[in-house]
C-alpha positions in Angstrom: 26.9 4.4 -14.0 23.1 3.7 -13.9 20.9 6.1 -12.0 17.3 6.1 -11.3 14.6 8.6 -10.3 11.8 7.1 -8.2 8.6 9.2 -8.4 6.1 8.7 -5.7 2.4 9.3 -6.4 0.5 10.7 -3.4 -1.3 7.5 -2.7 1.9 5.7 -2.1 3.9 8.4 -0.3 1.8 10.6 1.9 1.0 9.5 5.4 -2.7 10.2 5.4 -3.4 8.5 2.1 -1.9 5.0 2.7 -2.9 2.4 5.2 0.7 1.4 5.5 1.2 4.9 7.3 3.2 6.3 10.1 1.9 9.2 12.2 0.9 12.5 10.6 4.1 14.1 12.0 6.2 11.9 9.6 4.3 13.5 6.6 5.5 10.6 4.4 4.5 7.0 5.0 6.6 3.9 5.6 7.3 3.2 1.8 9.4 6.4 1.6 11.3 5.7 4.8 11.9 2.1 3.8 13.4 3.3 0.5 15.6 5.8 2.2 17.0 3.2 4.6 17.6 0.8 1.6 19.5 3.6 -0.2 21.7 4.3 2.8 22.4 0.7 3.6 23.4 -0.1 0.1 25.4 3.2 -0.3 23.6 4.3 -3.5 22.7 7.9 -2.4 24.3 9.3 -5.6 22.4 6.8 -7.8 18.8 7.2 -6.5 16.7 10.3 -6.5 13.4 10.3 -4.6 10.8 12.7 -6.3 7.4 14.1 -6.0 5.8 16.0 -8.9 4.8 19.6 -8.2 1.2 18.5 -8.5 1.6 15.8 -5.9 3.5 18.2 -3.6 0.7 20.8 -3.7 -2.1 18.4 -3.4 -0.3 16.7 -0.4 0.0 20.1 1.3 -3.7 20.9 0.8 -4.9 17.5 2.0 -2.7 17.5 5.0 -3.9 21.0 5.8 -7.5 20.0 5.5 -7.1 16.8 7.6 -5.1 18.3 10.4 -7.2 21.4 10.7 -10.3 19.1 11.0 -8.5 17.1 13.8 -7.6 20.4 15.5 -11.2 21.6 15.3 -12.4 18.2 16.8 -9.8 18.6 19.6 -11.1 22.1 20.4 -14.6 20.9 20.7 -13.5 18.1 23.1 -11.3 20.6 25.0 -14.3 22.9 25.3 -16.5 20.0 26.7 -13.9 19.0 29.3 -13.3 22.6 30.1 -16.8 23.2 31.0 -16.5 20.5 33.7 -12.8 20.9 34.7 -12.7 24.6 34.3 -9.4 24.2 32.4 -8.6 24.9 28.8 -5.5 23.5 27.3 -5.8 24.1 23.5 -5.0 27.5 22.2 -7.2 29.1 19.6 -5.2 29.6 16.3 -6.7 31.0 13.1 -6.9 28.7 10.1 -4.5 30.8 8.1 -1.8 30.4 10.8 -2.3 26.6 10.9 -2.2 26.3 7.2 1.1 28.2 7.0 2.5 26.1 9.8 1.6 22.8 8.2 3.0 23.9 4.8 6.2 24.9 6.6 6.5 21.5 8.2 5.8 19.7 4.9 8.6 21.7 3.3 10.9 20.9 6.2 10.2 17.2 5.9 10.9 17.3 2.1 14.3 19.0 2.8 15.1 16.5 5.7 14.4 13.4 3.5 16.1 14.9 0.4 13.0 14.5 -1.8 13.2 16.4 -5.1 10.2 18.2 -6.6 9.7 17.8 -10.4 8.3 21.0 -12.0 4.8 21.3 -13.4 4.6 20.3 -17.0 5.1 23.0 -19.7 1.9 22.2 -21.7 -0.9 24.2 -23.0 -4.5 24.0 -21.8 -5.4 23.0 -25.4 -3.2 19.9 -25.1 -4.8 18.9 -21.8 -8.2 19.4 -23.3 -7.4 17.3 -26.3 -6.1 14.5 -24.1 -9.3 14.6 -22.0 -11.5 14.6 -25.2 -9.6 11.6 -26.6 -9.5 9.8 -23.2 -5.8 9.5 -23.5 -4.6 7.8 -20.2 -4.4 8.7 -17.4 -7.6 10.5 -18.4 -10.8 8.4 -17.8 -14.5 8.6 -18.4 -16.5 11.3 -16.6 -13.5 13.8 -16.8 -11.4 11.9 -14.3 -7.7 12.2 -14.6 -6.7 15.9 -14.8 -4.4 15.6 -11.7 -2.9 12.3 -12.9 -2.3 13.7 -16.3 -0.3 16.6 -14.9 1.7 14.1 -12.8 2.4 12.0 -15.9 3.4 14.9 -18.1 5.7 16.3 -15.4 7.6 12.9 -15.4 7.8 12.9 -19.2 9.1 16.5 -19.3 11.8 15.6 -16.7 12.8 12.5 -18.6 13.3 14.4 -21.8 16.1 16.5 -20.3 17.7 13.9 -18.0 19.0 11.3 -20.4 21.2 9.5 -17.9 18.4 8.6 -15.5 16.0 5.5 -15.5 12.5 6.2 -14.3 10.3 4.3 -11.8 6.8 5.5 -10.9 5.5 4.2 -7.6 1.7 4.2 -7.3 -1.4 2.4 -6.1 -3.6 4.1 -8.7 -4.8 1.5 -11.2 -5.0 4.0 -14.1 -1.3 4.3 -14.2 -1.0 0.6 -15.0 -2.6 1.2 -18.4 -0.4 -0.4 -21.0 -0.6 2.8 -23.2 1.4 4.8 -20.7 4.8 3.0 -21.0 4.4 3.0 -24.8 3.9 6.8 -24.7 6.8 7.2 -22.5 9.0 5.3 -24.9 7.8 7.2 -27.9 8.4 10.6 -26.4 11.6 10.0 -24.2 13.1 7.0 -26.1 13.5 5.2 -22.7 11.5 2.8 -20.6 9.6 3.5 -17.4 8.8 0.9 -14.7 5.4 1.5 -13.1 5.1 -0.5 -9.9 3.2 -0.7 -6.6 5.3 0.3 -3.5 5.7 -3.3 -2.2 8.1 -4.4 -4.9 10.1 -1.1 -4.9 13.4 -2.4 -3.4 13.4 -5.5 -5.7 12.9 -3.1 -8.7 15.9 -0.8 -7.7 18.1 -3.8 -7.1 17.3 -4.9 -10.7 17.4 -1.5 -12.5 20.8 -0.5 -10.9 22.3 -4.1 -11.2 23.2 -4.0 -7.5 23.6 -7.8 -7.4 21.7 -8.2 -4.2 19.5 -10.7 -5.9 16.2 -9.7 -4.2 13.9 -11.0 -7.1 15.8 -14.3 -7.1 15.4 -14.7 -3.4 11.7 -13.8 -3.8 11.1 -16.6 -6.2 12.9 -19.1 -4.1 11.2 -18.2 -0.8 7.8 -18.1 -2.5 8.3 -21.6 -3.8 9.6 -22.7 -0.4 6.6 -21.4 1.5 4.1 -22.8 -1.0 5.6 -26.3 -0.7 6.2 -26.2 3.1 3.0 -27.3 4.9 4.7 -27.1 8.3 5.6 -23.5 7.8 2.1 -22.8 6.4 0.7 -24.3 9.6 3.1 -22.1 11.7 1.7 -19.0 9.9 -1.8 -20.3 10.5 -1.1 -20.8 14.2 0.3 -17.3 14.6 -2.9 -16.0 12.8 -5.1 -17.9 15.3 -3.0 -16.6 18.2 -3.4 -13.0 17.0 -7.2 -13.5 16.7 -7.5 -15.0 20.2 -5.4 -12.3 21.8 -7.9 -9.6 20.7 -9.4 -8.9 24.1 -11.2 -5.6 23.3 -14.2 -5.6 20.9 -13.2 -5.3 17.3 -14.6 -2.3 15.5 -17.0 -3.2 12.6 -15.1 -3.4 9.4 -16.6 -1.9 6.2 -16.1 -3.5 2.7 -17.7 -2.8 -0.6 -20.3 -5.4 0.3 -21.2 -5.3 4.0 -20.3 -4.2 7.5 -19.1 -7.3 9.4 -20.3 -8.2 12.9 -18.2 -6.3 15.6 -17.3 -9.6 17.3 -16.5 -11.7 14.3 -13.0 -12.4 15.6 -14.3 -14.1 18.7 -16.2 -16.6 16.5 -13.2 -17.8 14.5 -12.4 -21.4 15.4 -9.9 -22.3 12.6 -7.9 -20.8 9.7 -6.9 -22.4 6.5 -3.8 -21.3 4.6 -4.9 -20.1 1.1 -2.1 -18.1 -0.5 0.9 -15.9 0.2 2.6 -13.0 -1.6 5.9 -11.7 -0.4 8.3 -8.8 -1.2 12.0 -9.0 -0.3 12.9 -5.6 1.1 16.6 -5.8 1.7 19.6 -7.8 2.6 20.0 -6.9 6.3 23.4 -8.7 6.7 25.4 -11.2 4.7 23.1 -14.0 3.6 20.0 -12.7 5.6 17.1 -11.0 4.0 14.1 -9.1 5.4 10.8 -10.0 3.8 7.3 -8.6 4.1 4.6 -11.2 3.5 0.9 -11.0 3.1 -1.0 -14.2 3.8 -4.6 -15.0 3.0 -6.5 -17.4 5.2 -9.9 -19.0 4.9 -11.8 -18.7 8.1 -14.0 -21.2 9.8 -16.5 -19.9 12.5 -18.6 -21.4 15.3 -22.4 -21.2 15.0 -22.9 -21.5 11.3 -26.5 -20.8 10.4 -27.1 -24.0 8.5 -25.4 -27.2 7.4 -25.7 -26.2 3.7 -23.7 -22.9 4.5 -21.1 -24.9 6.4 -20.7 -27.3 3.5 -20.4 -24.5 0.9 -17.9 -22.6 3.0 -15.8 -25.7 3.8 -15.7 -26.6 0.1 -14.6 -23.1 -0.8 -12.0 -22.9 1.9 -10.5 -26.3 1.0 -10.3 -25.4 -2.7 -7.0 -25.2 -4.5 -5.1 -22.1 -3.1 -4.2 -21.2 -6.7 -7.9 -20.4 -7.4 -8.1 -17.7 -4.7 -7.7 -14.8 -7.1 -9.4 -14.0 -10.4 -9.7 -10.9 -12.5 -12.1 -8.5 -10.8 -14.1 -7.9 -14.0 -14.8 -11.6 -14.4 -16.6 -12.5 -11.2 -20.3 -12.9 -10.6 -21.4 -10.5 -8.0 -23.9 -12.8 -6.6 -21.5 -15.7 -6.3 -18.9 -13.5 -4.6 -21.4 -12.1 -2.2 -22.5 -15.6 -1.2 -19.1 -16.8 -0.3 -17.8 -13.6 1.3 -19.2 -14.6 4.6 -20.8 -17.5 6.3 -23.5 -16.2 8.6 -25.8 -13.6 6.8 -22.6 -11.9 5.6 -21.6 -11.0 9.2 -18.3 -12.9 9.3 -15.6 -12.5 6.5 -14.7 -15.8 4.8 -11.2 -14.6 3.7 -8.8 -12.9 6.1 -5.4 -11.3 5.5 -2.4 -10.9 7.8 1.0 -9.3 7.3 4.2 -10.9 8.5 7.8 -9.6 8.7 10.0 -12.6 7.9 13.7 -13.2 7.8 15.4 -15.6 5.4 18.7 -17.1 6.0 20.1 -18.0 2.6 22.9 -20.3 3.9 20.7 -22.3 6.2 17.7 -22.0 3.8 15.6 -21.2 6.8 12.6 -18.7 7.1 11.9 -17.1 10.5 8.9 -14.9 11.7 10.1 -11.7 13.1 6.8 -9.6 13.4 3.2 -10.4 13.2 0.5 -8.0 12.1 -3.2 -7.8 12.8 -5.7 -10.2 11.1 -8.2 -8.3 9.0 -10.8 -9.1 6.4 -9.2 -9.3 3.0 -10.1 -6.4 0.8 -8.6 -7.9 -2.3 -10.0 -10.3 -4.8 -11.4 -13.5 -3.3 -10.9 -16.1 -6.1 
């Protein structure tokens, strides 16, 4: 019987490190709880083990302590300001050591509650770590980056060497782990393969690795083709996007990207959206023949009050271009060209927007429905 260990890196598991997060009290983010629900629904509790490495666990505790104590300190300052007026103080003063111990205890409790396993620290010498750093063996990078990631990686290798009956999946958003040399090293040392994936495709991966027969990847391919060929459904997505933009009644906070800070009222200037592309992940079969899907849609945005006819023509030509040309390799683009088309009015309005949807697909009827609609935000991914 096939079994799999799913190892989460911090950036895909801990609540504070992922924008797809729940509240701090959950400790772990939605990716982890989605997987737990998938495991329970498909009755594979004995076949899937959710793991953190010892390095990730300790780093997660430290980071959570740091962030929550900072929030506690800010709350105390606010409480003091209000208390000077209201003559009431509501927040008790606890020493940092007490708070750190309490947070660590809560972290441990959540690990026990979720059934997460901790992989031990790797049994390697400092000399070996230094040699990997000197030779820039991934996940080491230039400028001495990669010590923590190397400990995580070697922990997984050590565990795989003694657990011959498990397959391994590393879930991460850290680009260094997608270096092609890492799966090769894993195969050479452990004589088995490792799947290194982003969290969005996790359930599809588990379905495939354990031969569950749910068919998530097959459904994904069919639904992707269906959406890409269905102009009516694309327009429905666009209309829901416009509806979301128009329902924003409060001022939208300025959004920072690598290139600019957008105007705080850019949403109020959107006059139309153009469907550019979609990416989907089939999360689970929620009942016979019905699947839950998470979709990320990219829209081109048209705004009122463009600064010149030339800008309007350039933007319209870009937004009406072939949807297949939206993305390119990040290393291949010209900075100046990307900067020119990233906005339409002095770089104050984002030209490409993203929106998340939760969809349902009825396989028997071959119908796609929209269940939940997320907020429209500037796309922080590649533009072409």
